[in-house]
N, C-alpha and C positions, 0 to 999 in steps of 0.2 A: 606091665600089663597092657595089652592091646585094647583099642576101643571096643572091639567086638567081645573080648573076654570080659571086660569091665561091665558092659551092658548085660551080658548073660549072667553075671554073678548075682544080680538082683539087689546089690547093696544100695542103700539110700545114703548118698554122700552129703557132706557139707560143702559149701563153697567158701573159699577163703582168699582174700586179696591181702597181700602184705607189701606195704610201701610202694603202691602202684602210682606212677606219675605218667601223665600224657602231656606232651607239648606240641603245639602247632605253630611253628615259627617262633614268634615272640610271645605267643599266648600260652600260659600255663593252664591247661584245661582241667587237669586233675593233679593234685599235689600230695604226694606221700600218703596215699589213702590205704588204710588197713581196716578190713571189716570181715566178719564171719557170719554167714547165714546158715543156720542149722537145718537138718532134715526134719520133716514132721511139723513145720511151723511156717508162718508167713512173716518175713522180715521186710520192713519198709526202708526205702531209700528216698528221702524227700529233700526239697530245697527249692528256692525260687528258680525262675527261668534262667538258663545259662549257668547253673551251678555245677554242671559236669556230670549229671546223672546218666544221660544216655552215653556219654563218652566212657563212663565207667563200665556200662554194659558192653560197649564196643571193645574195650580192653579185655574184659572177661572172656568174650567170645573170639578174640584174636583178630578183629577186623581193623584195629589200629595198632601202631607200634607203641610200646610202653616200656618203662623200666619198672623194676619190682618183680613180684611173682604172683601167679594165679594158680590155685590148687583146687581140684575137685576130688574130694575124698583123699585117697593116698597118691593121686596122680598129679604131678606138677605139669602144667599145661603150656609153659612158656615157649617151648619149641614146637608146639603142635599147631597145625593149620586150623582155620575155622571149621572146615569140614571134619577134621579128626576130632575136634572138641564136640561137635554135634554127634558124631558117631559114638563118642564116649558116653553121651547122655546129657549134654548141656544144651538145653533148648531155650529159645527166646521168641517173644513177639515184638512188634515194632509200633512206634507212635502212629505211623501211617499204615493203615490196613493194607496188607499185601495179598489180595485175592486175584484170581484170574476170572474176570467178569464174564467171559463167554462160556466158561465151563460151569457145569452143575455144582451145586453145593457139595454133593457126595464126592465128586471127583476132586474138588478143591481140598477136602479133608483127607482123602486118600493119598494126596501128594505128600502128606507129612511122613508116614512110614516109608513111602517109596523113595523120597529124596534122602532120607536118612541112610538107606542102603545103597544109594547110587555111588558107583565107584568102587565099592567093596566086592561086588559080585557081578562084574561086567558081563561075563559069559552068560550068567543066568538072566540078566536083563535083556540081553540080545536074543536069547531064546524065548523070552516072553512067557515064562512058565505060568500056566493058568492057576496052579496052586498058590503061587505067591500073590497073584492078582486077587484071588478070592480072599486070601488072608488080609490083604490091605483094605479091601472093601468091607470085610467083616469088622476090622478095627475101626474104620471110618463110621460105619453104621452104629457101632456101640458108643463111639464118642458123640455122635449126633444125638443119640438117645439120652446120653448122660447130660448133655447140655440142653435137653428139652426142645430140640429143633428138628426132630426126625421128619416132620411134615414138610420141611423145606428141601429135602434131599435132592429132588429132581429139578428144582428151580435154578435158573442161572444166577450166579452171584450178583450180576448187575442189577437184579430186581429187588435186592434186599435193602432194608433200612439199616442205618448205622448200627443200631443195637444188635440186630441179627448178624451183621457182618462181624462185629466183635465176637459174638458167640461162635461163629464159624471159624474164626481165627483161633480161638481157644480150643475148639474141638479138634482142629488140625494138630495143635500142640499135644493134646492129651491122647490122640490116636497113635502117636509115636511113643516108643519106649524110653522117653526121657526120664532121667533120674533127678534132674534139677531144672527148674524153669525160671527164666528172667522175663518178667512182664513189664513192658514199657507203656505206661499210661493206658491200661486196658479199658478204663471206664470213659475215656474221652468220647464225647458225643452221646453218651447215655443219659436218659432222664433219671429222676430220683427212683422210680419204681424199678427200672432196668438195672440201676446200680445196686439196689438192695438185693435183687435176684442174683446178680453177678457175684456179690459178696458171699452169699450162701453157697454158690457153686464153687468158688475158690476154696472155701473152708471144707466142703465135702470132698473135693479132689485131694486135698492134703491129708484129710483123715483116712480116706480110702486107700491111697497109694503110698502114704508115708513120705512123699517127696518134699523137698524144700522149695519155697518160692521166694524170690527176691523181687519186690514190687516197687516200681517207680510210679508215683501217683500224686496228682494235685488235689484230688477230692479228699479232703481231710475226714469227711464222714466215713468214706470207705476205708481209709487208713486206720481210723480209730476202731472200726468194726472188726477188721480182720488181722491186723498186725500185732504181734506180741512184743516185738523189739524194733526199734527204728534208729537208723543212722541219718544224720542231717548234714548236707553239704551246702557250702556257700562259697562262691568264687573258687570252686575246685577243691576246697579243703574241708575236712571233717571238723564241724564246729560243735557237735553234740551227738551223744548216743545214749540209749537207755530204754527202759520199759516204756511202753506207749504213753501211759498217763503222765509220766515224768517228762517225756519229750514234748508233748503237746501243751503242757503247762509251763514250759521253760521260757523265761524272758529272752534267753539267747536265741531260741528258735523263733519267737515272735519278732524279734529285731531283724532276723535274717529275712523274714517274709515282708514285714511292714516297714522296716527302716527304723533306726533308733529314734528319730524325731517323732515319728508317728507313735511309737511305743511310749515315749515320754508323755505325749499328749493324751494317750489312752489311760496311762496310770494317773495323770493329773486329773 
C-alpha cells in the first residue's frame, strides 16, 4: 500500500513498536522496547528526563536509526523515510514549538496539509493551483475553530503566548489528514487552566476522528485525565505498563521518578 492509498482508505490504524533499540555510540538510548498504541484512545509514554521517550518518537518517525520494527496498521515502516511515514498518516509535534514567527497563525496552520503533500505532486505545487490552496486554508480555518483560536488567525505567530503557540501547533497537526499522532510534551509551558482545556481538546479530537494518540508528558494530572493505558520508560527500557490507575500507583513507577531512597523515605 502506498502512503497516498493508505491515507485515502480512512482506516484508523494502531501504532506498534516491536523490539526497538536505539544506540548512540556507547549510549543505549532505547533498549528492546515493544509497545502498542491503539486507535480511538490516548496512550501515555512517561518516564524521567533522559528515559528515551523522545528517542522512541524519533525511531517511530524514522529520524534516527534503530533496530527492531515499527508498524502503522498493516504497514511495516522500517524502510520508509520520515516523509513517507508522514504521508502515510503518522504525525507528530515536538518539545520545542516549531512555528514560523513572521507568518500569520493561519498560514502556519495551513503548512500542515501543504507539507504533507509536498513531493508527491510536484507539478501541482509548481502550478500553484488555487483550488488546493483554498482547501488547505479551509482545513486550517476548521482546525483553528476546533482549537478555539480562530480569532488569532491573522496575528503573527511571534505575538502569541506559549499556551496559544501550543494550540497553534496542535491545530496544524489536526488540519492534516493524519491517522495517528505522536505528541511530545504538548502541555509544556501551559498553566493549570490551559492544561485542563488542552486535555478536553485532546479527548474531543480522539472521539471525533477516532485516531490514536501516543502522548509523552511530564504533567501527571494531564496523563491521569486523558490516558487510558501507559508505558513507563527508565534508562531506555520498559519498566512498567498497564491501565492508568495501576501505573500511577505502582511503586516501580514511583521509584523511577523519585529514586528508590526517596521512595523508601516516603513509605517510612
